[in-house]
N, C-alpha and C positions, 0 to 999 in steps of 0.2 A: 479147637475152633479158631484160636488165635493164629496157629501155624497155617491152617487152611486159608484163613482170610489174607494173611501176608502173601502166601503163594499165589492166591487169586489176583491180588492187586499187582504183584510183580508181573504175572502172566498177562494181565490186561494192559499194563504199561508197555510191555515188550511187543505184544501184538499190535497195539496202536502205533507204536514207533515204526514197526515194519510196514504197516499199511501206509503211513504218511510218507516214509522214505521211498516206497515203491510206486507211489502215485504222484502226489504233488511235490514232494521233496521239501527240504528245509533251506531257505535262502541264507546265503552266507557271503561275506566279502573277505574272509580269512585267506582264501586261496587265489584271489585275483592276481597277485604279483607272481605266484608260483606258475600259474598257467601261462601268463604273458611271457615270463622269463624262459620257460622251457620251450615254448613254441618258437619264440624269437631266436633262441639258441640254436635250434635245428636249422634255421636258415636266416641269415642276416637281412635278406631282402623282403622278409615278411613283416608286415605291420598289422598287429591284431588289436582290435578295440571292441569292448563289450561292456554292458551295464551291470547285469546281475548274474550270479552263479547259484545253482541249486545243488545241494548235497542229496544224492539219491541212492537207492539200492536196486541193483539188477538181480531179480529173483532167479533168473535162469542161470546166470553165472555165479550167483551168490557172491557178489562183489560190490563194493562201494564205488561210486563214481560221481564226478562233478559234471554238471551240464549247464551250458549257456546257449540260449536260442537267439537266432538272427544276429550273430556277431558280424562285425565288419572286418574282412580280411583283404588287405591290399598287398599284392605281390608285384613288385617292380612297376608301381603306379597303375596296375590293373586290378579292379575290384572283382573279387571272386564271390559269387552268390552262395552263401552257406545257410543251410537250414538250421543245423545245430552242431555243437562240438561236445563230445563226451570224453572226459579224461578219467581213466580207471586208476585208482590209487591202491597201493599195497596197504592193507589194514594194519599190519604189524609196524610198518615204517611210520604210519600215522600216529600210532601210540608212542613211538620213540621221538616224535616231533621232528623226524627227518623224512618227509613225504617222498616216496618213490613212485614214479609213474610206470605202470605196467603197459598201458597202451592208450592211444588217442584215436577216437573214432570221429571222422569228419563226414557229415552228410551234406552233400551239395544240392542246391536248388537246380532246376532245369537250366542247362547251360547251352546257349545258342552257339552255332559254329563260328559266328563273328567274334563272340567273346573268347572262344577257345583259341582262335587264331592269334588274337592279341596276347593271350597268355603264353602260347607255345613259341611265339617270336622271341620271347625273353629266355628260352631254354636252349640246351644243346642236345644232340648234335645239329649242325647246320643243315645236313641233308634231310633230316626229319622235318625241320622247320620248313624247308623248301617244298617237301612233299605235301604237307598240310596246307600251306599257303596257296600253292598252285594247282593242286589236284582235288581238294575237297571243296565243293561248291555250297552245300547246305547240309543241315542236320542238327539234331538236338541230342545232348548228352545228359543222362541222369546217373549219378554215381555215388557210392559210399566208399571211403578209404579208411583202412585201419593201419595205424603205424605202431609197431611193436618195439619197445625200447629195452636195452640191456640193463645190467646192474648200475651202469654209470649214466643212465638216462640218455644214451645215444641210440640212434636208429639201428635196429637189428634186422628188421624185415618189414614188409608191408603187404597188405592184401587190398586190391581194388576190385570192386564188382559193380555192375550196373547194366545199362542198356543204351543203345543208340537208336534214334527214331528218324525216319524220313531222310536217310543219308543219301547224298549224291556225290559220286567220286568219278573223276576222269582217270581211267586206267592208262590209255594212250590216246592219240589224236582220233577224234570221232568215235571213240569207244567209251561209253559212259554207263556206269551202273547206277540205276535210279530206284527211288521208292524202297530203299533198303532198311530193314529193321534187324537188329541183332542184340544179343546179350553177351557179356564178357566177364571174365575172371582173370586176374593177373597177380603175380607176386614177383619176387626177384629172379626166379628161375624159369617161369612158364607164363605164357599168355594163351588163354583158351577162349575162343570166340565160337558161339554156338547159336542155334535157332536163327540162322541167316536166311532171310527171305528178301528177294529183290528182283529187278528186271535189268537185263543186259541186251539192249536192242530187242530182238524177237525171242530172246531166251528168258524164260522165267526160272529163277533159282528158288529152290524150296528146301527147307530143313538142312541147310549147309552147316558145316563146322570147320574150324581152322585152329590148329594148335601149333604154336611157335615155342620151341624149347630153347632157352637162352644159355643154359649151362649143363654140362661142361663145354658144349659147342652148340652153335646155332643150327637147328633143324626145323623143318616145317612139314606138317601133315595136313591134308584137307580132304573133305568128302562132300559132294553136293548131289542132290537130285535136281534134274532140270527138265523143263518142257520146252521143246523147240517148235515155234510156229513160223515156217518159212514160206514166203510167197515167191 
């Protein structure tokens, strides 16, 4: 009976801990400096400010992570609206008191094209900046970005996914694609844009997709269904 009681108590504590970690989490300040240091290390132009961090459990990936909501991220004097940041920690490295970050998940709030232009102006290359500044008139961006780090906590790869709403782009003079919605997926080697719906003068674009392969050489493939109403 004693053994059964002990096992029951341990099981109850373990289940309770898992439920707490996978839902509300446990608030901690132990890792504040670690997160600030690692994110600031990745780019000297990033200024990260946040109040509280919660230690949580991702039951799908069976992994521990740190989460902070509504942090303030400033990149080259431009405020980036962020919903939350999740930092996934290697459990074994945590036991050894040498925390190793496996990946960082950045969930952005809805970003207006005006804010995006301010952000892109600070980046390279210049021809891309010029394209965005002069050819994109309006739109909204919703995105999640995952940064994967190597053994030295340096950037190894990234995955960006999300959608663009009500996009308006000037392709050439007097040729503008309007009311465009799309979803996208990108990493270091490929950019996949799908579910493209929009209007180009009297042409309605439906169910379009566009794939840009960046490595080993740049290539582009696209496919569109279109309806033409010509008077």
